[in-house]
VEXDREN-2710 file (C-alpha; in Angstrom, 1 decimal):
% VEXDREN-2710
k/r/px/py/pz
1/MET/75.5/-9.7/-22.7
2/THR/74.6/-13.3/-23.5
3/ALA/71.4/-13.7/-25.5
4/LEU/68.6/-15.0/-23.4
5/SER/66.4/-17.9/-24.6
6/PRO/62.7/-17.2/-25.0
7/ASP/61.9/-19.5/-22.0
8/ARG/64.5/-17.8/-19.8
9/ARG/63.2/-14.3/-20.8
10/ARG/59.6/-15.3/-19.9
11/ARG/60.8/-16.6/-16.5
12/LEU/62.6/-13.3/-15.8
13/HIS/59.6/-11.4/-16.8
14/ARG/57.5/-13.4/-14.4
15/ARG/60.1/-12.7/-11.7
16/VAL/59.9/-9.0/-12.4
17/ARG/56.2/-9.0/-12.0
18/ALA/56.5/-10.9/-8.7
19/ILE/59.1/-8.4/-7.4
20/VAL/57.0/-5.4/-8.2
21/ALA/53.9/-7.1/-6.8
22/ILE/55.7/-7.6/-3.5
23/THR/57.1/-4.0/-3.7
24/ILE/53.6/-2.6/-4.2
25/GLY/52.1/-4.6/-1.4
26/TYR/54.8/-3.8/1.1
27/ASN/55.1/-0.2/0.3
28/ALA/51.4/0.4/0.4
29/ILE/51.4/-1.0/4.0
30/GLU/54.5/0.9/4.8
31/ALA/53.0/4.2/3.6
32/ILE/49.9/3.7/5.7
33/VAL/51.9/2.8/8.9
34/ALA/54.5/5.5/8.4
35/ILE/52.0/8.3/7.7
36/THR/49.8/7.2/10.6
37/ALA/52.9/7.1/12.9
38/GLY/54.0/10.5/11.6
39/VAL/50.7/12.1/12.3
40/LEU/50.6/10.6/15.8
41/ALA/54.2/11.6/16.6
42/SER/54.0/15.0/14.8
43/SER/56.9/13.8/12.7
44/ALA/57.4/15.4/9.4
45/ALA/60.2/13.0/8.6
46/LEU/57.9/10.0/9.1
47/ILE/55.2/11.5/7.0
48/GLY/57.8/12.2/4.3
49/PHE/58.9/8.6/4.6
50/GLY/55.4/7.5/4.0
51/LEU/55.0/9.6/1.0
52/ASP/58.3/8.2/-0.3
53/SER/56.6/4.8/-0.1
54/VAL/53.7/6.1/-2.2
55/ILE/56.3/7.2/-4.9
56/GLU/57.9/3.7/-4.8
57/VAL/54.5/2.2/-5.3
58/LEU/54.0/4.4/-8.4
59/SER/57.5/3.4/-9.6
60/ALA/56.7/-0.3/-9.2
61/VAL/53.3/0.1/-10.9
62/ALA/55.1/1.7/-13.9
63/VAL/57.4/-1.3/-14.2
64/ALA/54.5/-3.7/-13.7
65/TRP/52.6/-2.0/-16.5
66/GLN/55.6/-2.2/-18.7
67/PHE/56.0/-6.0/-18.2
68/THR/52.3/-6.7/-18.9
69/ARG/52.9/-5.4/-22.5
70/ALA/53.6/-7.9/-25.3
71/ASP/56.9/-6.2/-26.0
72/PRO/58.2/-4.7/-22.7
73/GLU/61.4/-3.3/-24.3
74/ARG/59.3/-1.0/-26.5
75/TYR/58.2/1.0/-23.4
76/GLU/61.6/1.1/-21.7
77/ARG/62.3/4.8/-22.3
78/VAL/59.0/6.1/-21.0
79/THR/59.1/3.9/-17.9
80/VAL/62.6/5.0/-17.0
81/ARG/61.7/8.6/-17.5
82/ALA/58.7/8.2/-15.2
83/ILE/60.9/6.7/-12.5
84/ALA/63.4/9.5/-12.9
85/LEU/60.6/12.1/-12.4
86/ALA/59.6/10.2/-9.2
87/PHE/63.1/10.7/-7.9
88/PHE/62.9/14.4/-8.6
89/ALA/59.5/14.7/-6.9
90/LEU/60.8/12.9/-3.8
91/ALA/63.9/15.1/-3.6
92/ALA/61.8/18.3/-3.9
93/TYR/59.5/17.2/-1.1
94/VAL/62.2/16.0/1.3
95/THR/64.2/19.2/0.8
96/VAL/61.2/21.5/1.5
97/ASP/60.2/19.3/4.5
98/ALA/63.7/19.3/6.0
99/VAL/64.2/23.0/5.6
100/VAL/60.9/23.8/7.2
101/SER/61.8/21.5/10.1
102/LEU/65.2/23.1/10.6
103/ILE/63.6/26.6/10.5
104/SER/61.0/25.7/13.0
105/GLY/63.5/24.0/15.3
106/GLU/61.2/21.0/16.0
107/GLY/62.3/17.4/16.1
108/PRO/60.1/14.3/15.9
109/ASP/58.5/12.9/19.0
110/ALA/59.3/9.3/20.2
111/SER/57.6/6.9/17.9
112/PRO/58.0/3.1/18.5
113/LEU/55.8/2.4/15.5
114/GLY/57.9/4.6/13.3
115/ILE/61.1/3.0/14.6
116/GLY/59.7/-0.4/13.9
117/ILE/58.6/0.2/10.3
118/THR/61.9/2.0/9.3
119/LEU/64.0/-0.7/10.9
120/LEU/62.0/-3.4/9.0
121/SER/62.7/-1.5/5.7
122/VAL/66.4/-1.2/6.5
123/ILE/66.5/-5.0/6.8
124/ALA/64.1/-6.1/4.0
125/MET/64.6/-3.6/1.2
126/PRO/68.3/-4.4/0.4
127/VAL/67.4/-8.1/-0.2
128/LEU/64.6/-7.2/-2.6
129/ALA/66.7/-4.6/-4.3
130/TRP/69.6/-7.2/-4.8
131/ILE/67.2/-9.7/-6.4
132/GLU/65.7/-7.0/-8.7
133/ILE/69.2/-5.7/-9.7
134/ARG/70.3/-9.2/-10.7
135/THR/67.2/-9.7/-12.7
136/GLY/67.4/-6.3/-14.4
137/ARG/71.0/-6.8/-15.3
138/GLU/70.3/-10.2/-16.8
139/LEU/67.4/-8.8/-18.8
140/GLY/69.4/-5.7/-19.7
141/SER/66.4/-3.7/-18.6
142/ARG/67.1/-0.1/-17.5
143/SER/63.6/0.3/-16.1
144/VAL/64.0/-2.7/-13.8
145/LEU/67.4/-1.3/-12.6
146/ALA/65.9/2.1/-12.1
147/ASP/63.1/0.6/-10.0
148/ALA/65.7/-1.3/-7.9
149/ARG/67.5/2.0/-7.2
150/GLN/64.2/3.3/-5.8
151/LEU/64.4/0.4/-3.3
152/VAL/68.0/1.2/-2.5
153/LEU/67.0/4.8/-1.9
154/CYS/64.3/3.6/0.4
155/VAL/67.1/1.9/2.5
156/TYR/68.9/5.3/2.7
157/LEU/65.8/7.1/3.6
158/SER/64.7/4.5/6.1
159/GLY/68.1/4.7/7.8
160/ALA/68.0/8.5/7.9
161/VAL/64.6/8.6/9.4
162/LEU/65.5/5.9/11.9
163/VAL/68.6/7.8/13.0
164/GLY/66.5/11.0/13.4
165/LEU/63.8/9.2/15.4
166/LEU/66.5/7.7/17.7
167/ALA/68.8/10.7/18.0
168/ASN/66.2/13.2/19.2
169/PRO/65.0/11.3/22.3
170/LEU/68.4/9.7/23.1
171/LEU/70.8/12.5/22.3
172/GLY/68.6/15.6/22.0
173/TRP/69.7/16.1/18.4
174/TRP/66.4/17.5/17.1
175/TRP/68.1/18.5/13.8
176/ALA/69.5/15.0/13.0
177/ASP/66.6/13.7/10.9
178/SER/66.4/17.0/8.9
179/VAL/70.1/16.9/8.0
180/ALA/69.9/13.3/7.1
181/ALA/66.8/14.0/4.9
182/LEU/68.8/16.6/3.0
183/VAL/71.5/14.0/2.3
184/VAL/68.8/11.7/1.0
185/ALA/67.4/14.5/-1.2
186/VAL/70.9/14.9/-2.8
187/LEU/71.0/11.2/-3.4
188/ALA/67.5/11.3/-4.9
189/VAL/68.6/14.0/-7.4
190/ARG/71.7/12.0/-8.4
191/GLU/69.7/8.8/-8.9
192/GLY/67.1/10.7/-10.9
193/LEU/69.6/12.3/-13.2
194/GLU/71.3/8.9/-13.8
195/ALA/68.0/7.2/-14.5
196/TRP/67.1/10.0/-16.9
197/ARG/70.4/9.5/-18.8
198/GLY/70.1/5.8/-18.6
199/ASP/73.3/5.5/-16.6
200/LEU/72.2/2.8/-14.2
201/GLU/75.2/1.2/-12.5
202/SER/74.2/-1.1/-9.7
203/PRO/74.5/0.7/-6.3
204/PHE/76.1/-2.5/-4.9
205/ASP/78.7/-2.3/-7.7
206/ALA/79.4/1.3/-6.7
207/LEU/80.0/0.3/-3.1
208/SER/82.3/-2.4/-4.3
209/ASP/84.3/0.1/-6.4
210/LEU/84.7/2.3/-3.3
211/GLU/86.0/-0.7/-1.3
212/ASP/88.5/-1.6/-4.1
213/GLU/89.9/1.9/-3.9
END
């Protein structure tokens, strides 16, 4: 990796702080909207989606804290481990929630508010994640890349919840959101393990590799 000039490094640090500030603000709003919509629609998936947003806020706060230090690289390991633990916590919650929903045989009610917030996340989060991944790779920062993977996981989770919210009223597939949530839980465990080990290939690179094959 090409050595960065002090001025370039400072600018990238400012960009990281801006990204995490946007992430914290957006996800705080997303959490409030999703949890409210989930309660109104009796949707465990939407409530879980809102709690995921809370975890993403905590992840972004961890990175923001790191990049307020005089020597951010010194706190790289502890920040990455904190983000990995957030992945594991999310996977545990989503798994329990999905299994309970499958056992009860209950799907989510129609929720225009929930559909709106998940659709917005599917559109907005990939853009923010792409910017953060580019910044993290240029800095060589595992913690920034780990936080970006949280954003990519949010896209997966948003898509899964959106499919569940649409599939039940349109197709009668009450189980769709629970099955999709279990897939997201598997992805969360995978991302958590890779973050813990420091193996942080860009998710966009992974998709590109699949296309090449």
